[in-house]
C-alpha positions as CSV (number, residue, x, y, z in Angstrom):
1,M,79.3,79.1,86.9
2,L,81.8,81.3,85.2
3,S,84.4,81.6,87.4
4,S,84.5,77.3,87.6
5,T,84.2,77.4,83.7
6,L,87.4,80.1,83.4
7,K,89.4,77.5,86.1
8,E,88.9,74.7,84.1
9,L,89.6,76.2,80.5
10,E,92.7,77.4,82.7
11,C,93.6,73.7,83.9
12,E,93.4,72.7,80.7
13,G,95.4,74.9,78.9
14,V,92.9,76.9,77.0
15,I,93.1,80.2,78.4
16,R,96.1,82.1,80.7
17,R,95.0,84.1,84.0
18,R,96.8,86.9,84.6
19,A,96.1,88.6,88.3
20,L,96.0,92.3,88.1
21,M,95.5,95.3,90.9
22,D,93.6,98.1,89.6
23,G,94.3,100.5,92.0
24,K,92.8,98.5,95.3
25,V,90.6,96.5,93.2
26,K,92.1,92.6,92.2
27,R,91.0,91.6,88.9
28,S,91.9,88.9,86.0
29,E,92.7,89.1,82.5
30,Y,92.3,85.9,80.4
31,T,94.1,84.9,76.8
32,L,93.7,82.2,75.0
33,T,96.9,80.3,74.9
34,E,98.2,78.6,71.4
35,K,95.9,75.5,72.4
36,G,93.2,77.6,72.5
37,K,94.1,79.7,69.8
38,D,93.4,76.2,67.8
39,L,90.1,76.1,68.4
40,Y,89.6,79.2,66.1
41,P,88.8,77.2,63.0
42,V,85.5,75.7,65.9
43,F,84.5,78.9,66.8
44,Y,84.1,80.3,63.1
45,A,82.3,77.4,62.4
46,L,79.5,77.8,65.1
47,M,79.3,81.4,64.2
48,K,78.5,80.5,60.7
49,W,76.1,78.0,61.7
50,G,74.5,80.3,64.1
51,W,74.4,83.2,61.2
52,K,72.7,80.6,58.8
53,H,70.2,79.4,61.4
54,S,69.4,83.1,62.9
55,Q,65.9,84.4,63.5
56,I,67.0,87.4,63.2
57,K,66.8,89.8,60.3
58,G,70.0,90.9,58.9
59,T,72.5,89.0,60.9
60,E,72.8,86.3,58.0
61,K,76.4,86.7,56.2
């Protein structure tokens, strides 16, 4: 499920995938594109909502 979500985000231009070799192990590194960075206000709003509605003491900001 994670890999299909990452592929979808890559196809939509939200993230960029970079294939790397770590010794004999293949791995991928993902970064936000400019389009993805435009989502920062959305991420921040969701984070604030989580703090406001958190049931865990001490997590409110």
